[in-house]
C-alpha positions in Angstrom: -37.1 42.9 14.6 -34.4 44.1 17.0 -35.6 46.3 19.8 -34.7 50.0 19.9 -32.1 49.4 22.7 -30.2 46.7 20.9 -26.5 47.2 21.8 -27.2 48.8 25.2 -25.8 46.9 28.1 -27.2 47.3 31.7 -25.9 46.1 35.0 -29.0 45.5 37.1 -28.3 45.4 40.9 -32.0 45.8 41.8 -34.3 43.4 43.5 -38.0 42.9 44.4 -40.3 44.8 42.0 -39.5 48.4 41.3 -36.1 48.1 39.8 -36.6 44.7 38.1 -39.8 46.0 36.5 -37.9 49.0 35.1 -35.0 46.9 33.7 -37.6 44.4 32.3 -38.9 47.3 30.2 -35.3 48.0 29.0 -34.8 44.3 28.3 -38.1 44.1 26.3 -36.7 47.0 24.2 -33.6 45.0 23.4 -31.1 45.9 26.0 -28.7 43.3 27.3 -29.6 43.3 31.0 -27.2 41.5 33.3 -29.0 40.8 36.6 -26.5 40.7 39.5 -27.8 38.7 42.4 -26.5 37.8 45.8 -26.0 34.1 46.6 -29.5 34.0 48.1 -31.0 35.5 45.0 -33.8 38.1 44.5 -36.4 37.7 47.2 -39.1 37.6 44.6 -37.8 34.2 43.5 -39.3 32.8 46.7 -42.8 34.1 46.3 -44.9 31.1 45.0 -46.5 29.2 43.6 -43.7 27.5 41.7 -42.8 24.3 40.0 -39.2 24.6 41.3 -38.1 26.7 44.3 -36.7 30.1 43.3 -38.8 30.5 40.2 -42.0 32.1 41.4 -44.5 34.0 39.2 -43.6 37.6 40.2 -39.9 36.8 39.5 -40.7 35.2 36.2 -42.7 38.1 34.9 -40.3 40.9 36.0 -37.0 39.3 35.0 -37.5 38.1 31.4 -34.9 39.3 28.8 -32.2 39.2 31.5 -29.1 37.2 32.2 -28.4 36.2 35.9 -25.0 36.2 37.5 -24.3 35.6 41.2 -21.8 37.8 43.0 -21.3 38.4 46.7 -20.3 42.1 46.6 -19.0 42.0 50.2 -16.2 39.7 48.9 -13.3 41.5 47.3 -12.9 39.0 44.4 -16.6 39.2 43.5 -16.6 43.0 43.8 -13.6 43.1 41.4 -15.5 40.9 39.0 -18.3 43.4 38.9 -16.0 46.3 38.4 -14.5 44.3 35.5 -17.8 44.6 33.7 -18.2 48.3 34.2 -16.1 49.5 31.2 -18.4 47.7 28.8 -21.8 48.8 30.1 -24.0 51.8 29.6 -26.1 51.8 32.7 -25.6 50.5 36.3 -28.8 50.7 38.3 -29.3 49.8 42.0 -31.9 50.0 44.7 -29.9 49.5 47.9 -29.2 52.5 50.0 -26.5 54.8 48.5 -24.5 54.6 51.7 -24.1 50.9 51.2 -23.0 51.4 47.6 -20.3 53.8 48.8 -19.2 51.4 51.5 -18.7 48.8 48.9 -16.6 51.1 46.8 -19.3 51.4 44.2 -20.2 55.0 44.5 -20.6 57.1 41.4 -17.1 58.7 41.5 -15.5 55.3 41.7 -17.6 53.9 38.8 -17.2 57.0 36.6 -13.4 56.8 37.0 -13.6 53.4 35.3 -16.2 54.4 32.7 -16.8 58.2 32.3 -19.8 57.5 30.0 -21.6 55.3 32.6 -25.1 56.2 33.7 -25.4 55.3 37.4 -28.9 55.4 38.8 -30.0 54.8 42.4 -33.7 54.1 43.0 -34.5 54.0 46.7 -36.9 55.3 49.3 -36.1 58.9 50.1 -34.0 61.6 48.5 -30.5 62.0 49.9 -30.9 65.7 50.8 -33.9 65.3 53.2 -34.3 64.2 56.8 -35.8 60.8 55.7 -32.6 59.8 53.8 -31.6 56.2 54.4 -34.9 55.0 55.7 -36.0 51.6 54.4 -38.9 51.6 52.0 -41.3 49.1 50.5 -44.5 49.5 48.5 -46.7 49.6 51.6 -44.5 52.3 53.2 -44.7 54.4 50.1 -48.5 54.1 49.8 -48.8 55.5 53.3 -46.1 58.1 53.0 -47.2 59.5 49.7 -50.8 60.1 50.8 -52.2 57.3 48.6 -53.5 55.3 51.6 -55.2 58.4 53.1 -57.3 58.7 49.9 -59.1 55.5 50.9 -59.8 57.0 54.3 -61.4 60.0 52.6 -63.7 57.7 50.7 -64.3 54.7 53.0 -63.4 56.1 56.4 -60.2 54.1 57.0 -56.8 54.2 55.3 -56.0 51.2 53.2 -53.5 49.8 50.6 -54.2 49.4 47.0 -54.0 45.6 46.4 -51.2 45.9 43.9 -47.6 47.1 44.1 -48.8 50.4 42.7 -45.8 52.4 44.0 -43.2 49.9 42.8 -44.8 49.8 39.4 -45.3 53.5 39.1 -41.8 54.4 40.2 -40.5 51.6 38.0 -42.0 53.4 35.0 -40.4 56.7 36.1 -37.1 54.9 36.5 -37.3 53.4 33.0 -38.1 56.8 31.7 -35.2 58.4 33.5 -32.8 55.8 32.1 -34.0 56.4 28.6 -33.6 60.1 28.9 -30.0 59.6 30.2 -29.3 57.3 27.3 -30.5 59.9 24.9 -28.2 62.5 26.5 -25.3 60.1 26.3 -26.0 59.4 22.7 -25.8 63.1 21.9 -22.8 64.0 24.1 -21.1 60.8 25.2 -21.6 61.9 28.8 -22.6 59.7 31.6 -24.2 60.9 34.8 -25.5 60.1 38.3 -29.3 59.9 38.8 -31.2 59.7 42.0 -34.8 58.6 41.8 -36.5 58.5 45.2 -39.8 56.7 45.6 -41.3 59.2 48.1 -40.8 62.3 46.0 -41.9 60.4 42.9 -45.1 59.1 44.4 -45.9 62.4 46.1 -45.8 64.1 42.7 -47.9 61.3 41.3 -50.6 61.5 43.9 -50.7 65.3 44.1 -51.0 65.5 40.3 -54.6 64.6 40.7 -55.3 65.7 44.3 -53.5 69.0 44.9 -56.7 70.8 44.3 -57.0 74.3 45.7 -53.5 74.0 47.2 -52.1 74.5 43.8 -52.7 78.3 44.4 -51.0 80.5 46.9 -52.9 81.3 49.0 -55.1 78.2 48.6 -58.3 78.5 46.7 -59.9 75.5 48.3 -59.3 72.1 49.8 -57.0 69.4 48.5 -58.5 66.4 46.6 -60.3 65.9 43.3 -64.0 65.4 44.3 -65.0 63.1 41.5 -62.2 60.7 42.3 -63.0 60.9 46.1 -66.7 60.4 45.7 -68.2 57.5 47.8 -70.6 57.1 44.8 -68.0 56.8 42.1 -68.8 53.1 41.3 -68.6 50.5 40.0 -72.4 50.5 40.0 -74.8 47.5 40.5 -76.8 46.3 37.6 -79.6 43.8 37.5 -77.1 40.9 37.3 -73.7 42.3 38.4 -71.6 45.5 38.4 -70.6 47.9 35.7 -68.1 50.8 35.3 -69.5 53.7 33.3 -68.1 57.2 33.0 -70.9 59.5 31.9 -68.5 62.5 31.6 -69.3 65.1 29.0 -72.5 67.1 28.5 -73.2 65.0 25.4 -72.8 61.8 27.4 -75.3 63.0 29.9 -77.9 64.1 27.3 -77.7 60.6 25.8 -77.8 58.8 29.1 -80.7 60.8 30.4 -82.6 60.0 27.2 -82.0 56.3 27.8 -83.6 56.4 31.2 -86.5 58.6 30.2 -85.3 61.9 31.7 -84.3 63.7 28.5 -84.3 67.2 29.9 -82.1 66.4 32.9 -79.1 68.5 31.8 -81.3 71.4 30.9 -83.4 71.4 34.1 -81.2 70.2 36.9 -78.3 72.6 37.7 -76.3 69.8 39.3 -76.0 68.1 35.9 -75.6 71.2 33.8 -71.8 71.2 33.3 -68.7 69.3 34.1 -67.9 71.8 36.9 -71.3 71.4 38.5 -71.2 67.6 38.2 -67.8 67.7 39.9 -69.0 69.8 42.8 -72.1 67.5 43.2 -70.1 64.3 42.6 -71.9 62.5 45.4 -75.4 63.2 44.1 -74.4 62.5 40.5 -72.9 59.2 41.5 -76.0 58.3 43.5 -78.2 59.1 40.5 -76.2 56.6 38.4 -76.3 54.0 41.1 -80.1 54.2 41.3 -80.5 54.1 37.5 -78.4 51.1 36.5 -80.2 48.3 38.2 -83.0 48.6 35.7 -81.0 46.6 33.1 -78.4 43.8 32.9 -74.7 44.5 32.5 -74.7 43.2 28.9 -77.7 45.4 28.0 -76.0 48.5 29.3 -72.8 47.7 27.6 -74.6 47.4 24.3 -76.5 50.7 24.8 -73.4 52.5 25.9 -71.5 51.2 22.9 -74.1 52.6 20.5 -74.0 56.0 22.2 -70.2 56.0 22.6 -70.3 56.3 26.4 -67.3 54.7 28.0 -68.2 51.6 29.9 -66.8 48.2 31.0 -67.8 45.2 32.9 -65.8 44.6 36.1 -63.3 42.0 34.9 -61.9 39.5 37.4 -58.2 38.4 37.1 -59.5 35.2 35.6 -61.5 37.1 33.0 -58.3 38.7 31.7 -56.8 35.3 31.0 -59.6 34.7 28.4 -60.5 38.2 27.4 -61.4 38.2 23.6 -59.7 41.5 22.9 -56.4 40.4 24.6 -56.6 37.2 22.7 -57.2 39.0 19.4 -54.3 41.4 19.9 -51.8 38.7 20.8 -51.4 39.9 24.3 -50.8 36.5 25.7 -48.1 34.1 24.6 -47.4 30.6 25.8 -43.7 29.7 25.9 -41.6 26.8 27.1 -39.1 27.6 29.7 -36.0 25.3 29.8 -36.7 24.4 33.5 -40.2 25.6 34.3 -42.1 24.2 31.4 -45.0 25.8 29.7 -45.6 29.4 30.9 -48.0 32.2 30.1 -46.4 35.6 29.5 -47.9 39.0 28.7 -46.0 40.4 25.7 -44.8 44.0 25.7 -47.8 46.2 25.0 -47.9 48.4 21.9 -47.0 48.0 18.2 -43.8 49.3 16.7 -43.3 49.4 12.9 -39.5 49.0 13.0 -38.2 48.1 16.5 -40.9 46.0 18.2 -40.0 45.1 21.8 -40.3 41.4 22.4 -39.6 38.5 24.8 -36.3 37.1 23.6 -35.2 35.4 26.9 -37.2 33.9 29.7 -36.4 34.6 33.3 -33.0 33.0 34.2 -32.3 30.6 37.0 -30.0 31.9 39.7 -26.5 32.4 38.4 -27.4 30.7 35.1 -25.1 33.0 33.1 -22.0 33.3 35.3 -19.9 31.4 32.8 -21.4 33.1 29.8 -20.8 36.6 31.1 -17.4 36.2 32.8 -15.8 33.8 30.3 -16.6 36.2 27.5 -13.6 38.3 28.7 -10.1 38.1 27.5 -7.2 37.5 30.0 -6.5 41.2 30.0 -10.1 41.8 31.2 -11.4 43.3 28.0 -14.7 42.2 26.6 -14.7 39.7 23.8 -18.4 40.3 22.9 
């Protein structure tokens, strides 16, 4: 099958995680993504381990289904080579500061003059209209700025970072979504446009979607924060032989669970457990009750009981557990492929099943500048594409 974006061409000037993750999604959907790298290459190339320098695991995962060209955009000839590709592409996406793009002569007006139907999207730290415009931004900065780090403080007493590039990945999803929306508009009207997607504003919306609490009302009807998520007793909970995640959520869940532990009338007799609202208000006590109840059985025993009662539960998988997870194996999540220079690799296939235009891994991550000849020699002497 050909992906749904077959025929769409993307110039990808992004680096690190956020932008490359977004363009990986477009590439998985069939777009021809041309990754434009500086002579030093994307910094993620140098995060190991690796069999060969410049081909680290974060780079390999986020840059499949792309072609790599090397251009030094500070050099007039290389900048002109990039501009020579602009008439034949649908999207140009970048994550350097907009001021730098304008200094290079690559602002929206200059690009749209060459290709009026071009979608130009800048994804960077802070919106251009605010006082933080132009500040540098990385995932850690965004976790702190967006309030995400402060949530750990409300639970554990000290701010912290989630041990994953959660802001890069989240904003990357928003970025892919924005580009798809702009492509849909272009398909209907032929119009390109300029898009600004700032990380700070995106993550602030993401965090406050759960935690705006009483501040959603003017005047406020209570504190910020969703108590269930901020409970110190949220889990995972200890069992006889390990830990378990369980979400005893609905009234029916609680009636079934309380029957399992021999307190069948809990919901009817204890006001703290009587409704979702009361369980949220008393999230600390409810969580403590679960924590005191689960050590009576092993994790496997609880999983079996919860499955019969249709109560959501899961063991706490390690990263290593995911590599051999039977469900992921059965659904074809993992694929082993042979990279031309890096040998046998494990890749996670695009999630989901499509009946007609299944996304797929068609190309493995390129070596630095691997496709310079392929991309630039595919042009006629007058500069027009011969694809």
